[in-house]
LOKOLNU-39645 format. One record per atom (N, C-alpha, C, O, CB): atom name; x, y, z; residue number from 1. Coordinates in nm, 4 decimals. Glycine has a CB too. Layout:
+----+----------+----------+----------+-----+
| at |        x |        y |        z |   i |
+----+----------+----------+----------+-----+
| CA |        X |        Y |        Z | NUM |
...
+----+----------+----------+----------+-----+
//
This chain:
+----+----------+----------+----------+-----+
| at |        x |        y |        z |   i |
+----+----------+----------+----------+-----+
|  N |  -2.2032 |  -3.1946 |  -5.6145 |   1 |
| CA |  -2.3370 |  -3.2433 |  -5.6361 |   1 |
|  C |  -2.4078 |  -3.1530 |  -5.7373 |   1 |
|  O |  -2.3962 |  -3.0306 |  -5.7316 |   1 |
| CB |  -2.4148 |  -3.2498 |  -5.5032 |   1 |
|  N |  -2.4797 |  -3.2138 |  -5.8280 |   2 |
| CA |  -2.5498 |  -3.1408 |  -5.9326 |   2 |
|  C |  -2.6912 |  -3.1073 |  -5.8866 |   2 |
|  O |  -2.7603 |  -3.1907 |  -5.8281 |   2 |
| CB |  -2.5533 |  -3.2224 |  -6.0634 |   2 |
|  N |  -2.7324 |  -2.9853 |  -5.9136 |   3 |
| CA |  -2.8686 |  -2.9431 |  -5.8861 |   3 |
|  C |  -2.9450 |  -2.9499 |  -6.0171 |   3 |
|  O |  -2.8989 |  -2.8967 |  -6.1181 |   3 |
| CB |  -2.8736 |  -2.7993 |  -5.8239 |   3 |
|  N |  -3.0610 |  -3.0143 |  -6.0173 |   4 |
| CA |  -3.1397 |  -3.0257 |  -6.1400 |   4 |
|  C |  -3.2225 |  -2.9006 |  -6.1620 |   4 |
|  O |  -3.2757 |  -2.8415 |  -6.0680 |   4 |
| CB |  -3.2306 |  -3.1489 |  -6.1351 |   4 |
|  N |  -3.2322 |  -2.8612 |  -6.2892 |   5 |
| CA |  -3.3142 |  -2.7457 |  -6.3268 |   5 |
|  C |  -3.3721 |  -2.7726 |  -6.4657 |   5 |
|  O |  -3.3031 |  -2.8227 |  -6.5545 |   5 |
| CB |  -3.2303 |  -2.6118 |  -6.3248 |   5 |
|  N |  -3.4984 |  -2.7390 |  -6.4825 |   6 |
| CA |  -3.5639 |  -2.7591 |  -6.6114 |   6 |
|  C |  -3.5104 |  -2.6621 |  -6.7163 |   6 |
|  O |  -3.4618 |  -2.5540 |  -6.6832 |   6 |
| CB |  -3.7152 |  -2.7429 |  -6.5972 |   6 |
|  N |  -3.5197 |  -2.7015 |  -6.8414 |   7 |
| CA |  -3.4671 |  -2.6205 |  -6.9517 |   7 |
|  C |  -3.5325 |  -2.4825 |  -6.9567 |   7 |
|  O |  -3.4641 |  -2.3832 |  -6.9814 |   7 |
| CB |  -3.4882 |  -2.6926 |  -7.0849 |   7 |
|  N |  -3.6632 |  -2.4746 |  -6.9337 |   8 |
| CA |  -3.7326 |  -2.3467 |  -6.9371 |   8 |
|  C |  -3.6778 |  -2.2538 |  -6.8284 |   8 |
|  O |  -3.6489 |  -2.1371 |  -6.8547 |   8 |
| CB |  -3.8845 |  -2.3671 |  -6.9194 |   8 |
|  N |  -3.6636 |  -2.3064 |  -6.7054 |   9 |
| CA |  -3.6100 |  -2.2259 |  -6.5958 |   9 |
|  C |  -3.4636 |  -2.1896 |  -6.6196 |   9 |
|  O |  -3.4204 |  -2.0791 |  -6.5868 |   9 |
| CB |  -3.6243 |  -2.3008 |  -6.4634 |   9 |
|  N |  -3.3881 |  -2.2824 |  -6.6765 |  10 |
| CA |  -3.2467 |  -2.2553 |  -6.7047 |  10 |
|  C |  -3.2335 |  -2.1389 |  -6.8030 |  10 |
|  O |  -3.1460 |  -2.0536 |  -6.7882 |  10 |
| CB |  -3.1772 |  -2.3816 |  -6.7614 |  10 |
|  N |  -3.3208 |  -2.1366 |  -6.9026 |  11 |
| CA |  -3.3181 |  -2.0271 |  -7.0010 |  11 |
|  C |  -3.3514 |  -1.8943 |  -6.9331 |  11 |
|  O |  -3.2879 |  -1.7924 |  -6.9602 |  11 |
| CB |  -3.4179 |  -2.0547 |  -7.1171 |  11 |
|  N |  -3.4501 |  -1.8962 |  -6.8461 |  12 |
| CA |  -3.4933 |  -1.7732 |  -6.7791 |  12 |
|  C |  -3.3909 |  -1.7237 |  -6.6774 |  12 |
|  O |  -3.3830 |  -1.6038 |  -6.6506 |  12 |
| CB |  -3.6269 |  -1.7957 |  -6.7102 |  12 |
|  N |  -3.3131 |  -1.8148 |  -6.6211 |  13 |
| CA |  -3.2197 |  -1.7793 |  -6.5133 |  13 |
|  C |  -3.0737 |  -1.8012 |  -6.5514 |  13 |
|  O |  -2.9897 |  -1.8226 |  -6.4640 |  13 |
| CB |  -3.2514 |  -1.8597 |  -6.3894 |  13 |
|  N |  -3.0428 |  -1.7961 |  -6.6799 |  14 |
| CA |  -2.9077 |  -1.8291 |  -6.7245 |  14 |
|  C |  -2.8007 |  -1.7442 |  -6.6562 |  14 |
|  O |  -2.6989 |  -1.7983 |  -6.6131 |  14 |
| CB |  -2.8977 |  -1.8122 |  -6.8744 |  14 |
|  N |  -2.8205 |  -1.6144 |  -6.6452 |  15 |
| CA |  -2.7207 |  -1.5280 |  -6.5807 |  15 |
|  C |  -2.6960 |  -1.5709 |  -6.4365 |  15 |
|  O |  -2.5818 |  -1.5764 |  -6.3909 |  15 |
| CB |  -2.7661 |  -1.3810 |  -6.5847 |  15 |
|  N |  -2.8038 |  -1.6010 |  -6.3658 |  16 |
| CA |  -2.7929 |  -1.6459 |  -6.2264 |  16 |
|  C |  -2.7188 |  -1.7791 |  -6.2178 |  16 |
|  O |  -2.6352 |  -1.7990 |  -6.1297 |  16 |
| CB |  -2.9327 |  -1.6590 |  -6.1627 |  16 |
|  N |  -2.7501 |  -1.8697 |  -6.3097 |  17 |
| CA |  -2.6838 |  -2.0000 |  -6.3116 |  17 |
|  C |  -2.5342 |  -1.9848 |  -6.3389 |  17 |
|  O |  -2.4519 |  -2.0517 |  -6.2765 |  17 |
| CB |  -2.7480 |  -2.0912 |  -6.4174 |  17 |
|  N |  -2.5002 |  -1.8974 |  -6.4315 |  18 |
| CA |  -2.3593 |  -1.8769 |  -6.4640 |  18 |
|  C |  -2.2823 |  -1.8191 |  -6.3456 |  18 |
|  O |  -2.1665 |  -1.8546 |  -6.3236 |  18 |
| CB |  -2.3461 |  -1.7845 |  -6.5847 |  18 |
|  N |  -2.3459 |  -1.7308 |  -6.2696 |  19 |
| CA |  -2.2804 |  -1.6795 |  -6.1480 |  19 |
|  C |  -2.2565 |  -1.7941 |  -6.0495 |  19 |
|  O |  -2.1510 |  -1.8020 |  -5.9866 |  19 |
| CB |  -2.3669 |  -1.5677 |  -6.0812 |  19 |
|  N |  -2.3550 |  -1.8821 |  -6.0370 |  20 |
| CA |  -2.3406 |  -1.9985 |  -5.9491 |  20 |
|  C |  -2.2282 |  -2.0890 |  -5.9943 |  20 |
|  O |  -2.1499 |  -2.1372 |  -5.9124 |  20 |
| CB |  -2.4702 |  -2.0771 |  -5.9434 |  20 |
|  N |  -2.2196 |  -2.1126 |  -6.1249 |  21 |
| CA |  -2.1127 |  -2.1957 |  -6.1801 |  21 |
|  C |  -1.9776 |  -2.1312 |  -6.1515 |  21 |
|  O |  -1.8800 |  -2.2007 |  -6.1231 |  21 |
| CB |  -2.1319 |  -2.2164 |  -6.3325 |  21 |
|  N |  -1.9719 |  -1.9991 |  -6.1590 |  22 |
| CA |  -1.8486 |  -1.9280 |  -6.1280 |  22 |
|  C |  -1.8037 |  -1.9493 |  -5.9846 |  22 |
|  O |  -1.6857 |  -1.9337 |  -5.9531 |  22 |
| CB |  -1.8661 |  -1.7810 |  -6.1542 |  22 |
|  N |  -1.8974 |  -1.9848 |  -5.8973 |  23 |
| CA |  -1.8658 |  -2.0128 |  -5.7573 |  23 |
|  C |  -1.8588 |  -2.1622 |  -5.7293 |  23 |
|  O |  -1.8584 |  -2.2040 |  -5.6135 |  23 |
| CB |  -1.9690 |  -1.9484 |  -5.6664 |  23 |
|  N |  -1.8532 |  -2.2440 |  -5.8364 |  24 |
| CA |  -1.8346 |  -2.3879 |  -5.8193 |  24 |
|  C |  -1.9609 |  -2.4725 |  -5.8223 |  24 |
|  O |  -1.9525 |  -2.5949 |  -5.8122 |  24 |
| CB |  -1.7666 |  -2.4118 |  -5.6929 |  24 |
|  N |  -2.0770 |  -2.4110 |  -5.8358 |  25 |
| CA |  -2.2026 |  -2.4854 |  -5.8408 |  25 |
|  C |  -2.2114 |  -2.5624 |  -5.9723 |  25 |
|  O |  -2.1565 |  -2.5193 |  -6.0737 |  25 |
| CB |  -2.3240 |  -2.3901 |  -5.8252 |  25 |
|  N |  -2.2797 |  -2.6750 |  -5.9704 |  26 |
| CA |  -2.2979 |  -2.7581 |  -6.0907 |  26 |
|  C |  -2.4477 |  -2.7847 |  -6.1090 |  26 |
|  O |  -2.5196 |  -2.8082 |  -6.0119 |  26 |
| CB |  -2.2176 |  -2.8938 |  -6.0793 |  26 |
|  N |  -2.4933 |  -2.7809 |  -6.2326 |  27 |
| CA |  -2.6344 |  -2.7999 |  -6.2621 |  27 |
|  C |  -2.6521 |  -2.9069 |  -6.3687 |  27 |
|  O |  -2.5696 |  -2.9205 |  -6.4590 |  27 |
| CB |  -2.6983 |  -2.6681 |  -6.3072 |  27 |
|  N |  -2.7612 |  -2.9830 |  -6.3572 |  28 |
| CA |  -2.8046 |  -3.0741 |  -6.4618 |  28 |
|  C |  -2.9323 |  -3.0150 |  -6.5192 |  28 |
|  O |  -3.0299 |  -2.9941 |  -6.4471 |  28 |
| CB |  -2.8268 |  -3.2210 |  -6.4074 |  28 |
|  N |  -2.9314 |  -2.9882 |  -6.6484 |  29 |
| CA |  -3.0479 |  -2.9317 |  -6.7160 |  29 |
|  C |  -3.1328 |  -3.0471 |  -6.7684 |  29 |
|  O |  -3.0826 |  -3.1392 |  -6.8328 |  29 |
| CB |  -3.0056 |  -2.8351 |  -6.8324 |  29 |
|  N |  -3.2621 |  -3.0400 |  -6.7393 |  30 |
| CA |  -3.3522 |  -3.1478 |  -6.7784 |  30 |
|  C |  -3.4574 |  -3.0986 |  -6.8765 |  30 |
|  O |  -3.4935 |  -2.9809 |  -6.8779 |  30 |
| CB |  -3.4192 |  -3.2082 |  -6.6556 |  30 |
|  N |  -3.5059 |  -3.1914 |  -6.9584 |  31 |
| CA |  -3.6192 |  -3.1663 |  -7.0473 |  31 |
|  C |  -3.7217 |  -3.2748 |  -7.0160 |  31 |
|  O |  -3.6958 |  -3.3939 |  -7.0334 |  31 |
| CB |  -3.5764 |  -3.1671 |  -7.2014 |  31 |
|  N |  -3.8382 |  -3.2312 |  -6.9695 |  32 |
| CA |  -3.9444 |  -3.3238 |  -6.9286 |  32 |
|  C |  -3.8936 |  -3.4248 |  -6.8260 |  32 |
|  O |  -3.9289 |  -3.5428 |  -6.8294 |  32 |
| CB |  -4.0009 |  -3.3974 |  -7.0506 |  32 |
|  N |  -3.8101 |  -3.3755 |  -6.7351 |  33 |
| CA |  -3.7610 |  -3.4590 |  -6.6255 |  33 |
|  C |  -3.6413 |  -3.5464 |  -6.6571 |  33 |
|  O |  -3.5885 |  -3.6146 |  -6.5692 |  33 |
| CB |  -3.8690 |  -3.5447 |  -6.5794 |  33 |
|  N |  -3.5982 |  -3.5446 |  -6.7830 |  34 |
| CA |  -3.4842 |  -3.6284 |  -6.8212 |  34 |
|  C |  -3.3591 |  -3.5414 |  -6.8357 |  34 |
|  O |  -3.3642 |  -3.4368 |  -6.9005 |  34 |
| CB |  -3.5136 |  -3.7048 |  -6.9539 |  34 |
|  N |  -3.2464 |  -3.5834 |  -6.7761 |  35 |
| CA |  -3.1223 |  -3.5066 |  -6.7877 |  35 |
|  C |  -3.0734 |  -3.5015 |  -6.9320 |  35 |
|  O |  -3.0677 |  -3.6040 |  -7.0000 |  35 |
| CB |  -3.0140 |  -3.5667 |  -6.6979 |  35 |
|  N |  -3.0379 |  -3.3813 |  -6.9784 |  36 |
| CA |  -2.9870 |  -3.3671 |  -7.1145 |  36 |
|  C |  -2.8511 |  -3.2969 |  -7.1204 |  36 |
|  O |  -2.7774 |  -3.3130 |  -7.2177 |  36 |
| CB |  -3.0866 |  -3.2909 |  -7.1983 |  36 |
|  N |  -2.8178 |  -3.2196 |  -7.0172 |  37 |
| CA |  -2.6907 |  -3.1468 |  -7.0213 |  37 |
|  C |  -2.6469 |  -3.1117 |  -6.8789 |  37 |
|  O |  -2.7284 |  -3.0991 |  -6.7875 |  37 |
| CB |  -2.7034 |  -3.0179 |  -7.1081 |  37 |
|  N |  -2.5161 |  -3.0965 |  -6.8641 |  38 |
| CA |  -2.4596 |  -3.0509 |  -6.7370 |  38 |
|  C |  -2.3946 |  -2.9156 |  -6.7572 |  38 |
|  O |  -2.3242 |  -2.8937 |  -6.8558 |  38 |
| CB |  -2.3572 |  -3.1529 |  -6.6813 |  38 |
|  N |  -2.4179 |  -2.8257 |  -6.6647 |  39 |
| CA |  -2.3565 |  -2.6932 |  -6.6655 |  39 |
|  C |  -2.2550 |  -2.6929 |  -6.5512 |  39 |
|  O |  -2.2928 |  -2.6921 |  -6.4340 |  39 |
| CB |  -2.4649 |  -2.5767 |  -6.6495 |  39 |
|  N |  -2.1262 |  -2.6935 |  -6.5857 |  40 |
| CA |  -2.0183 |  -2.7080 |  -6.4872 |  40 |
|  C |  -1.9118 |  -2.6009 |  -6.5097 |  40 |
|  O |  -1.9049 |  -2.5429 |  -6.6180 |  40 |
| CB |  -1.9551 |  -2.8493 |  -6.4955 |  40 |
|  N |  -1.8288 |  -2.5738 |  -6.4092 |  41 |
| CA |  -1.7208 |  -2.4768 |  -6.4269 |  41 |
|  C |  -1.6257 |  -2.5208 |  -6.5384 |  41 |
|  O |  -1.6012 |  -2.6400 |  -6.5572 |  41 |
| CB |  -1.6432 |  -2.4582 |  -6.2951 |  41 |
|  N |  -1.5740 |  -2.4253 |  -6.6100 |  42 |
| CA |  -1.4806 |  -2.4509 |  -6.7183 |  42 |
|  C |  -1.3487 |  -2.5034 |  -6.6647 |  42 |
|  O |  -1.3009 |  -2.4566 |  -6.5614 |  42 |
| CB |  -1.4578 |  -2.3246 |  -6.8000 |  42 |
|  N |  -1.2893 |  -2.5998 |  -6.7334 |  43 |
| CA |  -1.1574 |  -2.6515 |  -6.6936 |  43 |
|  C |  -1.0521 |  -2.5419 |  -6.7039 |  43 |
|  O |  -0.9580 |  -2.5386 |  -6.6247 |  43 |
| CB |  -1.1170 |  -2.7722 |  -6.7814 |  43 |
|  N |  -1.0675 |  -2.4532 |  -6.8001 |  44 |
| CA |  -0.9730 |  -2.3424 |  -6.8168 |  44 |
|  C |  -0.9716 |  -2.2556 |  -6.6924 |  44 |
|  O |  -0.8658 |  -2.2094 |  -6.6496 |  44 |
| CB |  -1.0089 |  -2.2576 |  -6.9406 |  44 |
|  N |  -1.0888 |  -2.2332 |  -6.6341 |  45 |
| CA |  -1.0991 |  -2.1535 |  -6.5121 |  45 |
|  C |  -1.0223 |  -2.2194 |  -6.3983 |  45 |
|  O |  -0.9509 |  -2.1515 |  -6.3245 |  45 |
| CB |  -1.2462 |  -2.1340 |  -6.4727 |  45 |
|  N |  -1.0360 |  -2.3497 |  -6.3832 |  46 |
| CA |  -0.9652 |  -2.4224 |  -6.2775 |  46 |
|  C |  -0.8146 |  -2.4180 |  -6.3000 |  46 |
|  O |  -0.7377 |  -2.4053 |  -6.2047 |  46 |
| CB |  -1.0132 |  -2.5681 |  -6.2708 |  46 |
|  N |  -0.7722 |  -2.4285 |  -6.4258 |  47 |
| CA |  -0.6291 |  -2.4221 |  -6.4569 |  47 |
|  C |  -0.5733 |  -2.2845 |  -6.4233 |  47 |
|  O |  -0.4626 |  -2.2734 |  -6.3706 |  47 |
| CB |  -0.6042 |  -2.4548 |  -6.6054 |  47 |
|  N |  -0.6500 |  -2.1786 |  -6.4537 |  48 |
| CA |  -0.6053 |  -2.0430 |  -6.4221 |  48 |
|  C |  -0.5942 |  -2.0226 |  -6.2717 |  48 |
|  O |  -0.5014 |  -1.9567 |  -6.2247 |  48 |
| CB |  -0.7010 |  -1.9399 |  -6.4821 |  48 |
|  N |  -0.6889 |  -2.0792 |  -6.1953 |  49 |
| CA |  -0.6833 |  -2.0701 |  -6.0497 |  49 |
|  C |  -0.5584 |  -2.1391 |  -5.9965 |  49 |
|  O |  -0.4919 |  -2.0871 |  -5.9069 |  49 |
| CB |  -0.8091 |  -2.1318 |  -5.9868 |  49 |
|  N |  -0.5263 |  -2.2558 |  -6.0510 |  50 |
| CA |  -0.4074 |  -2.3291 |  -6.0075 |  50 |
|  C |  -0.2805 |  -2.2520 |  -6.0410 |  50 |
|  O |  -0.1883 |  -2.2454 |  -5.9598 |  50 |
| CB |  -0.4032 |  -2.4679 |  -6.0723 |  50 |
|  N |  -0.2757 |  -2.1935 |  -6.1607 |  51 |
| CA |  -0.1580 |  -2.1150 |  -6.2001 |  51 |
|  C |  -0.1405 |  -1.9940 |  -6.1092 |  51 |
|  O |  -0.0282 |  -1.9598 |  -6.0722 |  51 |
| CB |  -0.1700 |  -2.0695 |  -6.3466 |  51 |
|  N |  -0.2502 |  -1.9298 |  -6.0733 |  52 |
| CA |  -0.2439 |  -1.8133 |  -5.9843 |  52 |
|  C |  -0.1938 |  -1.8539 |  -5.8459 |  52 |
|  O |  -0.1169 |  -1.7807 |  -5.7836 |  52 |
| CB |  -0.3823 |  -1.7460 |  -5.9730 |  52 |
|  N |  -0.2368 |  -1.9693 |  -5.7982 |  53 |
| CA |  -0.1925 |  -2.0171 |  -5.6671 |  53 |
|  C |  -0.0431 |  -2.0461 |  -5.6677 |  53 |
|  O |   0.0270 |  -2.0116 |  -5.5726 |  53 |
| CB |  -0.2705 |  -2.1429 |  -5.6265 |  53 |
|  N |   0.0064 |  -2.1091 |  -5.7736 |  54 |
| CA |   0.1493 |  -2.1387 |  -5.7849 |  54 |
|  C |   0.2295 |  -2.0092 |  -5.7914 |  54 |
|  O |   0.3324 |  -1.9966 |  -5.7250 |  54 |
| CB |   0.1774 |  -2.2258 |  -5.9094 |  54 |
|  N |   0.1833 |  -1.9135 |  -5.8707 |  55 |
| CA |   0.2534 |  -1.7851 |  -5.8822 |  55 |
|  C |   0.2572 |  -1.7133 |  -5.7478 |  55 |
|  O |   0.3578 |  -1.6516 |  -5.7128 |  55 |
| CB |   0.1859 |  -1.6958 |  -5.9879 |  55 |
|  N |   0.1483 |  -1.7211 |  -5.6731 |  56 |
| CA |   0.1431 |  -1.6586 |  -5.5415 |  56 |
|  C |   0.2424 |  -1.7225 |  -5.4457 |  56 |
|  O |   0.3100 |  -1.6532 |  -5.3698 |  56 |
| CB |   0.0025 |  -1.6676 |  -5.4842 |  56 |
|  N |   0.2509 |  -1.8546 |  -5.4496 |  57 |
| CA |   0.3468 |  -1.9247 |  -5.3632 |  57 |
|  C |   0.4906 |  -1.8908 |  -5.4012 |  57 |
|  O |   0.5761 |  -1.8750 |  -5.3140 |  57 |
| CB |   0.3251 |  -2.0765 |  -5.3711 |  57 |
|  N |   0.5168 |  -1.8798 |  -5.5294 |  58 |
| CA |   0.6521 |  -1.8480 |  -5.5745 |  58 |
|  C |   0.6904 |  -1.7055 |  -5.5360 |  58 |
|  O |   0.8079 |  -1.6774 |  -5.5123 |  58 |
| CB |   0.6637 |  -1.8667 |  -5.7262 |  58 |
|  N |   0.5932 |  -1.6159 |  -5.5295 |  59 |
| CA |   0.6213 |  -1.4768 |  -5.4970 |  59 |
|  C |   0.6365 |  -1.4546 |  -5.3460 |  59 |
|  O |   0.6885 |  -1.3517 |  -5.3028 |  59 |
| CB |   0.5108 |  -1.3880 |  -5.5514 |  59 |
|  N |   0.5908 |  -1.5518 |  -5.2665 |  60 |
| CA |   0.5975 |  -1.5402 |  -5.1211 |  60 |
|  C |   0.7433 |  -1.5372 |  -5.0770 |  60 |
|  O |   0.8208 |  -1.6266 |  -5.1108 |  60 |
| CB |   0.5220 |  -1.6571 |  -5.0526 |  60 |
|  N |   0.7796 |  -1.4361 |  -5.0027 |  61 |
| CA |   0.9190 |  -1.4214 |  -4.9601 |  61 |
|  C |   0.9521 |  -1.5240 |  -4.8520 |  61 |
|  O |   0.8731 |  -1.5496 |  -4.7611 |  61 |
| CB |   0.9456 |  -1.2778 |  -4.9082 |  61 |
|  N |   1.0693 |  -1.5807 |  -4.8647 |  62 |
| CA |   1.1158 |  -1.6787 |  -4.7675 |  62 |
|  C |   1.1891 |  -1.6069 |  -4.6548 |  62 |
|  O |   1.2486 |  -1.5011 |  -4.6751 |  62 |
| CB |   1.2076 |  -1.7841 |  -4.8346 |  62 |
|  N |   1.1839 |  -1.6658 |  -4.5363 |  63 |
| CA |   1.2563 |  -1.6126 |  -4.4214 |  63 |
|  C |   1.3997 |  -1.6631 |  -4.4315 |  63 |
|  O |   1.4246 |  -1.7836 |  -4.4325 |  63 |
| CB |   1.1893 |  -1.6554 |  -4.2850 |  63 |
|  N |   1.4940 |  -1.5683 |  -4.4391 |  64 |
| CA |   1.6348 |  -1.6054 |  -4.4519 |  64 |
|  C |   1.7108 |  -1.5633 |  -4.3267 |  64 |
|  O |   1.6717 |  -1.4689 |  -4.2581 |  64 |
| CB |   1.6976 |  -1.5407 |  -4.5777 |  64 |
|  N |   1.8163 |  -1.6320 |  -4.2985 |  65 |
| CA |   1.9045 |  -1.5928 |  -4.1907 |  65 |
|  C |   1.8642 |  -1.6443 |  -4.0538 |  65 |
|  O |   1.9232 |  -1.6034 |  -3.9538 |  65 |
| CB |   1.9127 |  -1.4471 |  -4.1862 |  65 |
|  N |   1.7672 |  -1.7311 |  -4.0461 |  66 |
| CA |   1.7281 |  -1.7876 |  -3.9179 |  66 |
|  C |   1.7808 |  -1.9298 |  -3.9076 |  66 |
|  O |   1.7615 |  -2.0127 |  -3.9966 |  66 |
| CB |   1.5744 |  -1.7845 |  -3.9005 |  66 |
|  N |   1.8472 |  -1.9547 |  -3.7976 |  67 |
| CA |   1.8973 |  -2.0889 |  -3.7740 |  67 |
|  C |   1.8026 |  -2.1648 |  -3.6834 |  67 |
|  O |   1.7012 |  -2.1111 |  -3.6389 |  67 |
| CB |   2.0373 |  -2.0847 |  -3.7134 |  67 |
|  N |   1.8359 |  -2.2893 |  -3.6563 |  68 |
| CA |   1.7525 |  -2.3746 |  -3.5717 |  68 |
|  C |   1.7369 |  -2.3152 |  -3.4321 |  68 |
|  O |   1.6291 |  -2.3221 |  -3.3730 |  68 |
| CB |   1.8121 |  -2.5154 |  -3.5625 |  68 |
|  N |   1.8449 |  -2.2566 |  -3.3792 |  69 |
| CA |   1.8378 |  -2.1970 |  -3.2450 |  69 |
|  C |   1.7410 |  -2.0786 |  -3.2436 |  69 |
|  O |   1.6614 |  -2.0636 |  -3.1509 |  69 |
| CB |   1.9781 |  -2.1514 |  -3.1982 |  69 |
|  N |   1.7486 |  -1.9953 |  -3.3469 |  70 |
| CA |   1.6593 |  -1.8795 |  -3.3545 |  70 |
|  C |   1.5137 |  -1.9243 |  -3.3588 |  70 |
|  O |   1.4278 |  -1.8665 |  -3.2920 |  70 |
| CB |   1.6922 |  -1.7938 |  -3.4781 |  70 |
|  N |   1.4874 |  -2.0259 |  -3.4365 |  71 |
| CA |   1.3501 |  -2.0753 |  -3.4503 |  71 |
|  C |   1.3028 |  -2.1349 |  -3.3181 |  71 |
|  O |   1.1893 |  -2.1112 |  -3.2767 |  71 |
| CB |   1.3405 |  -2.1808 |  -3.5637 |  71 |
|  N |   1.3896 |  -2.2128 |  -3.2508 |  72 |
| CA |   1.3538 |  -2.2708 |  -3.1207 |  72 |
|  C |   1.3239 |  -2.1614 |  -3.0195 |  72 |
|  O |   1.2304 |  -2.1736 |  -2.9402 |  72 |
| CB |   1.4667 |  -2.3613 |  -3.0686 |  72 |
|  N |   1.4018 |  -2.0560 |  -3.0218 |  73 |
| CA |   1.3815 |  -1.9443 |  -2.9292 |  73 |
|  C |   1.2474 |  -1.8755 |  -2.9560 |  73 |
|  O |   1.1744 |  -1.8408 |  -2.8632 |  73 |
| CB |   1.4970 |  -1.8425 |  -2.9412 |  73 |
|  N |   1.2167 |  -1.8567 |  -3.0835 |  74 |
| CA |   1.0901 |  -1.7924 |  -3.1189 |  74 |
|  C |   0.9721 |  -1.8779 |  -3.0737 |  74 |
|  O |   0.8723 |  -1.8249 |  -3.0248 |  74 |
| CB |   1.0826 |  -1.7675 |  -3.2707 |  74 |
|  N |   0.9830 |  -2.0100 |  -3.0898 |  75 |
| CA |   0.8760 |  -2.0999 |  -3.0471 |  75 |
|  C |   0.8577 |  -2.0924 |  -2.8972 |  75 |
|  O |   0.7448 |  -2.0862 |  -2.8486 |  75 |
| CB |   0.9055 |  -2.2440 |  -3.0897 |  75 |
|  N |   0.9691 |  -2.0930 |  -2.8219 |  76 |
| CA |   0.9589 |  -2.0873 |  -2.6766 |  76 |
|  C |   0.8993 |  -1.9550 |  -2.6287 |  76 |
|  O |   0.8413 |  -1.9483 |  -2.5203 |  76 |
| CB |   1.0958 |  -2.1080 |  -2.6140 |  76 |
|  N |   0.9137 |  -1.8502 |  -2.7093 |  77 |
| CA |   0.8536 |  -1.7198 |  -2.6755 |  77 |
|  C |   0.7067 |  -1.7130 |  -2.7164 |  77 |
|  O |   0.6380 |  -1.6148 |  -2.6882 |  77 |
| CB |   0.9313 |  -1.6061 |  -2.7435 |  77 |
|  N |   0.6595 |  -1.8173 |  -2.7824 |  78 |
| CA |   0.5192 |  -1.8185 |  -2.8253 |  78 |
|  C |   0.4972 |  -1.7589 |  -2.9622 |  78 |
|  O |   0.3834 |  -1.7266 |  -2.9964 |  78 |
| CB |   0.4356 |  -1.7450 |  -2.7268 |  78 |
|  N |   0.6013 |  -1.7430 |  -3.0422 |  79 |
| CA |   0.5902 |  -1.6838 |  -3.1758 |  79 |
|  C |   0.5839 |  -1.7953 |  -3.2795 |  79 |
|  O |   0.6835 |  -1.8234 |  -3.3462 |  79 |
| CB |   0.7098 |  -1.5881 |  -3.2050 |  79 |
|  N |   0.4726 |  -1.8565 |  -3.2931 |  80 |
| CA |   0.4576 |  -1.9683 |  -3.3866 |  80 |
|  C |   0.4080 |  -1.9252 |  -3.5187 |  80 |
|  O |   0.3902 |  -2.0079 |  -3.6080 |  80 |
| CB |   0.3663 |  -2.0707 |  -3.3322 |  80 |
+----+----------+----------+----------+-----+
//
């Protein structure tokens, strides 16, 4: 959802708005009550976040050497 903000206030609070955008906030900048621009997170930022998530998943070590019986035993012991 976009939060509306007047151009004068947007100019005065640009640093604050950019921090908000960095956290996913979206703004519509208005002039005399009419929307003229949207301030939204960069697509590059979202792509970098996705790449980091994929790299993290790939780096996650897999559990090796456990068979179905071992897993069933762990579940029955409450180790989920």
